N, C-alpha and C positions, 0 to 999 in steps of 0.2 A: 504494500500500500504506500509506503514511504517513497518508493521509486516512482510510482505513478504521480504522486504530488510533485516530486522533483522534475519529472518530465513535463508536467503541466506548467510549472513555474518557468522552466526553460523556454517553453513555447511562448509564454507571455513576454518574457524578456526578449526573445527573438523578434517578436512582432512590435515591440515598443518603438523602434526607430521608424519602420514603415508607417505605423499608425500616426505618429507625431508628424512625420513628413506629409502624409496625405491630408491630415486634418488642417495643418498650417497652410497647405497649398489650396485647399477648398475654402478656407477662411480668408485668404488673401484679399479678395475684393472688399471685405468689410474691416480689415485690420486697422486702417487709419481713421475710420469713422466712429469707432466705438468709444465709450467712456473709459476713463482710467479707473480700474477696479482695485488698485493697490490700497489696502487698508492702512499701511504705514504712511503713504502719501496723504491719505484723507485725514489722518489723525495729526501728523506732525508737519505736513506741508513740504516734506523733503523726499526726494526719490530714494528708494531702496536699491540694492544691487540687482534686484530682479525686475525693476521697472523697465518697461519697453521690451522685455524678453519675447513676448508673443509677437509683437510687431516685427522685431528683428528676425525671428525664426520664419515668419511669413515671407519676409523679403529674401531671406536666404534660400527658401525653396524655389524662388524664381530667379536666383542668381544675382540679385541686387545687393552686392556686398557693401557698397558704400552706404546705402540706406540702412542696411542691417547694423553696421557699425555706428551709424548716427543714433539709432534707437537704443542699442545696448551692445557694446563690444564683447560682452561675455557670452553672447549667444553662439558665437563661432566655436569656442572651446567646449561649451555645453553640448552642442549638437555633435561635435566630433567624439566626445566621451560617450554619449548615448549611442552613436553609431558603432563604436568599437565594443561597447558592452553587449549590444545586440548581436554583433558579429561573433563575439566570444560565446554567447549563449547558443547561437545557431550551430557553431562548430561542436560544442559539447552535446547539443541535442542530437545531431546527426551522427555522432561517434558513439553514442550509447548503444549498447547491445539491445536486442529485442526482448531479452529476458525481463519480465516484470514480476517475477516471484520473489 
């Protein structure tokens, strides 16, 4: 049973990057029109390290690196880390043996 949970978790990790990439790409037409939802910004009036991350990732999915860096320069390393974690999970998922006992 533990091995099945492990396989399911690896599947979720594998699909994380494609899901984020697809969602950001579909959300792209709306990404600059929406409100700022950051609770930190609403309370203190200052941007947090995550402010603009959604907009930056939306622009990265379209190859607009300059705009992405304008919104949040941390989006590039975050997306790269998510990509490599998904790739690592995919490799582990496909190298597991079929034995689920």
